[in-house]
N, C-alpha and C positions, 0 to 999 in steps of 0.2 A: 377203326374208320369214322368214329364222329370225330374226331382229328382231324382227318383227311377235308373232312368237308367244314367243318372251319377255318381252317386254313382256304380252301378252295372260295369261302366265302371272301377272305380277307383280299383278296388276288384283286375283285371286283371295288373293294375299298379304296386301295393302294392306286394312283392314276399312272404310275409306271406302271406296275403288275401288270393292271387292265390293259393298256396298249397293247402292252405283249401278244395277253392274250386272243386281244381283239384281231388283231395281226394277224397270227397264225389261223384264227377260224377266216378269215377272209381271205388270207390264200391259196387256203383246202377249198373254199366256198367257189374262188377263180378257177380251181384246178377241174371240181368236179364240172363245172358250167363247159370248160374245154373239152372235156372229154364227153360231155354228148354231139361233138363238134366233127361228124362224118368226113371221110374223104370223098370224095365224087364215084358214082358209079357202080355202088353197092348194092348187091342183091340181097334182101333180107331172108328169102327162105332158103337159099343155097347158104347163109352165114348159122342160121340158125341149125340146120342139118350137120354142117360141116362141127359144129360146137358141140352137136349131141355125140357124134362118135368118135373124138378127140379129147382127151385126156391132155395131154401136151398142151394144148390152147389154153387150155383151165389154167394151170400152172403158167404162160406167158400172160395170162390175165389178173394173176395174183400180183405181177410185177407193173403191170401198167396201171395199176391201181383203177383196174375194171374200166380200161379204155376202148381194150383189143376187142370184146367182146360186141361192141359194137362199131370197130372201124372207125374211131376216131382219129385226129391230126395228133392224140397222144396213146395211139396202140402201143408206141414202144416203150414207153412208161418209163422208169431209171434202169430198165434193164443194161443197155449201153455201159451205163456208167457205172452200174453195180459189177458188171464185166472189167470194165479200165480198172475199175480199185483193189480187183483180184490179181488179174494179172499184174499192177502194179507191185503189189504185197508180193509176191511170188517171185517178183525179181529181187526183192529184198535179199532174198536166200542166194542167189545169184551173185547181184553187185554188191560188195562192199559200201561200196559211195553212198547208193541207193539208203542202205539201211543206216549209216552214218547219218545220212539225213533228216530222213524219219524219227530215228531216236537221240542222237544227240544233241544234232544242229536249233533245238528247243521248236519255237513258234515261228520263226524264220522257215526252218528247213519244213517245217510240216507244210506251210504255206505253200512253197514250193511244189513239194512232193504233190499235194493237192490240184497244182495249176496241171502239173503232167498228164494226173488224173483225168483231168477236164479234156484236153487235148486229145486225148487217145479215146475217150468217149464219141471226138467226131467220127473216124475210120471204123469205128467200131457202130456208129449206129445206122450208116450210111449200108454196113455188110448183112448187118441183119435185117433193114430196112430192103435191103432186093429181097431177101435171102423169102421174108413173108412177103411181099408182093408177088414172088414167082409161083410161091404157093396158091395162094389165091387166086390168080389169073388161070392156073392147072385148075382149080378146082371149080373155077366159073364162079366164083363171089363176086368176080370184079366186069364180069362180063365180057367180052372183047374190046380189051385195051391195046395201045400202041406201044412200041419203046419208048417213045417221048412220052405219053402219059406213065410209066411202071416210073419214070425216071424222076419226073416231078410229083409225082404220089411218095416217092422217094425221099426228097432231099425234103417233103413239108413234112413227114412224121418224124425226121430226123431233128428238125427244127425243131419241132416238138418236143422230141426228149432233153434236147439240149436247154430248152425254156421251161420246161419239168425240173432237171437238174438245178436251174438258177432260183427257181421259187423255193428246192427242197433247202437249198445252202440259205437262203434266204429267211426261211423259218427257224433253222438252225441258229443263225448270229441274230437276230431282231427277233423270234417268240419265242415260243417255251417247247421246248424238247428236239428230238432229232427230226428234222425236217425229210429226208428217204423213209425213215420206217413211218412219219405219221403220214406222209400219202401212201404207200403200201396201204396202213391200217385202214384211212378214208377210203381207198378201193374197195378192200375186204368189207367193212361194213356197210356201203353203199349198195352191195351185193344182197345182201341180209335178207331185202326184202323180197327179192323175187326166191331166193332158195325155200325160204319158209311159205311164200304161196304155191309153188311148185310141190311140194313136197302135201300143204293141205290137198291141191287139185290130184295126186296121186294117192291120197291117205287109202288106208287099206284096215281096218278093223281087224283081222284078222292078223296083223303083225304088232298090233298094238307092245306084247311083250319085247318084242325084237325093239320097237323105236326106244321102249322104256330100257331095254340095258341100253342104246346109244345112249342114253340121257344119262344117265350113271355112268358109264366110261368116258363122257365127257366132262361130267361134274370131276371126276376121278383126275381127268388130265389136268386142269382147270388146276386143282390143288397142288397137282405137284410139281407143275410148273412152279407156280407160289416158290412152295417149299422148297423147291434145288435152283430158283435164283433167289432167294434170300439165305440160304446157308452157309455158315463161315465155318472154316479154322482159323480159330485162332492160334499165333504161336507167341507166346511169352516173352516181352523185350524187356531187358532194364538197361536204365539208363547209368552210365558212373559217376560216382558222387566227386563234385568239381569243389575245390575254395580258392575263392577269386577277393583277395582283400579279406572283407568283414563277414561276407558273402558264401551261403555252402549252395552250389547248383546242380542238380543230378537227383539220383538217389533214389529216385522213383522207378514204379514197376507199372508195364501197359502190356499192350499187346498188337499184336501184328494181324488182321484179318485177312485171311486169306476165301476169297468166295470159290464155291463150291463148282462151280459154273462161271468162269472170265469171259468167256466169250459172247453171253447173253443170245439173240437169236442168229447175230451173223455167220455161222454154221452153216443153218439150216438157207438164208439166202444164197451164201456163196455156192451149196450144193447143188440148189435147187437151179443157179445161174450154169455150173457145167451139165447137170443133166441136160438144158437146153441148146449145147452145143452138138452131140451125136442126132437131135430131132432134125438142126438144122442145117445139117450136112446131106441128112436124108432129102430135105424139102428142097436141097439147091442140085445134089446131084440126079435126084429122079429125072428132071429135063435131058441126061445126056446118053445119046442111045450105042453105049459102050459094054461089050462083053464084062470086063474087069469093073470097071464102075457099078453095072446092075450089081453083080455080084456083092461088091462091098456094101452095096446099098439094102442089098436083103440079107445080111449077115445081121446090119443094123437093125432091120425090122425085126431081125426073130429076136434081138436082144431087148427094144423098146416096146414086146407084146410079149415077154416072160413076164408075168408079173413076179415072180421067184426071182430072177436073176438080177432083176430090175432093183428089186425090193432090198438084194441084198449090197450091190454096187450104191445105192441110194445110203444106206444105213452106214459103209463103210467109208463114204464121204464128210458124212454129217461127222463122224466122229476122226478120223483123218484133219478136217477145217477145226473142228475144236480145238486140237491140240496146236495144230499151225496159227490162229489166230492168236491164243494164251500165249505162245510162244515171240507172236509179233508185239504184244501191248504189255507184257508182261515181263521184265528181263533180272532174275535173280540177282546177276554179279552187280548192276549198276543197285537194286535194293542192297545190298550185302554193303557194297563202298558208302551208301548214303547212311547207313546207319554205323559204319565203321566212322566213318567223318564227326558223327553227332555223341561219339562218343554212348553211344548203344551196344547191347550185344543180348546173343539168346545166350540165356543159362545154361552151362554146361556144354558148349558148341563153342569152337572157336572162332574169332572175327577173320573176316576176308574169303577167303576159298572155302573154307568147312562150311560156313554161316551160306552162302551161294548155296553149296551143293547141296546141306540139308533142306534150304527152300523148296530148293529144285525136286528133288524126293519126294517131299509134302503135294506138293503142286501138281508133279506126273499123277498122283494117287488120287487125289480129290479130281482131276478133272477126269479121271478114266470114268469114275463113274456119272458127274454129269454129263460125259459124252455119251456114253452107254444110253444114259437115259433121255438124252435127245434126238439120237438114233432110233430109236423103239417109237417114241412118241410120234415120230417123221411118218414112220410106213408102218405105223399100224392100222389107219387107214385104208392103205393099198390093202393089206391083208383080209380086212375085213371086207372090203368091197370083193375080192377073188372068193371069199368063202361064202357071201350073204347073196353078192349080188347087186348090191343097194349103191347104186352110180353117184349119189347123191353127196354120198362123203367123202367123193377120193381125193379132195384135198383139204379134208378139214382139220386132220392134224396140224397141216403146216400154217394152215391160217388159224388154228386155237392157239396155238406154239405163237406165231407174229404177233396175234393180237394181245394175249396176254400180258408179255414181254413188253409189247410198247406201251402200255398200258401201266403197267409198274415202271418202266423209265419214265413215266411223264408223271406220275405221282412225283419221285425223286425229284426230278426237274421242277416241280410246283412246290415241292418242301423244301427245296435249296432256296427257288428263290423270297419264298416267304420268310426263311431264315436272315439272309442276307434284307431283307426288310426290316428285321429284328432288329439288328444289330446296327 
């Protein structure tokens, strides 16, 4: 930890690193200022009542970076961009050309892939914006507004989401850390004072043992996230000895580190994005006066209000997306080919396809541990809320996972920037 603070101090001594850090902080401040600008005609009393009785809106508020809680022009946050990224990565499993673009065409292919994700963000933002406007108008949060006013608000909040996506990409390119993750992180941290004040206001001395239990559980989750995120499974690798002229190359042994959780916090974000869709469909279809439609709405509502069914589905989504994201970002066949080209091999395993199968088997086993851990931590607050009735921690596990993972990633990025400066 002392080493980290020493390197953190070096950032402010180096002009380039200091500029990157200040650029990141400055854009986050701009985002928080924009998140305080509300759209026209908001009824604050109705808004507070709506948030008090709807956990779904709490999840949406995480993705908006805290902008949804006051219906700001940034109320959609980065949710449309995250959804577009999910759709594009799912399409890589269906269309080989997209997969080749993302994995084999290098930086130019990834830039083109990202551009498609940005373009897809626009229609998704319009759809989500209209769904939320319809919900808010039906709940009388916006008062009596006409169709033209709804259209203007949808355009405004979609533009706000596009602007926030651009801010996130600027942070990624010219700042320190992943911009989208930092925006979500900043929104969670900004909401901590209000959560703490709410807990102090409703403090009940008879529940002190329960609060102590939650505190211990929270510390255990933080420790578990750090351990699982940093855990590695080393695979021994030996480089063949080669003689060129009078010099001998290779003949050394090293190891290939495979992380227990290759996907980080991305599966949680993906799973929550998918869970938002049924609730948005309910909000959109509730305005239609049709027997079949209303039956479908009732079925979706029954799923959303059943905590145990909802938790099981959430857990399965986290596990599935952990495997999916690992498969998209880590290709054992490419790794095996690169090892073979460089004269490296895993002792006791044939080069080529056998090495790829060996790495794939290990990756499948260790990913299961990471996926199950992420799923358990994600649904733990939902189960605890159902058993104890304390709703303040309903999104605590998800927020805690995101915060700890983003902090760990930021520490690594800072360490990498300082190491580059030293070299």
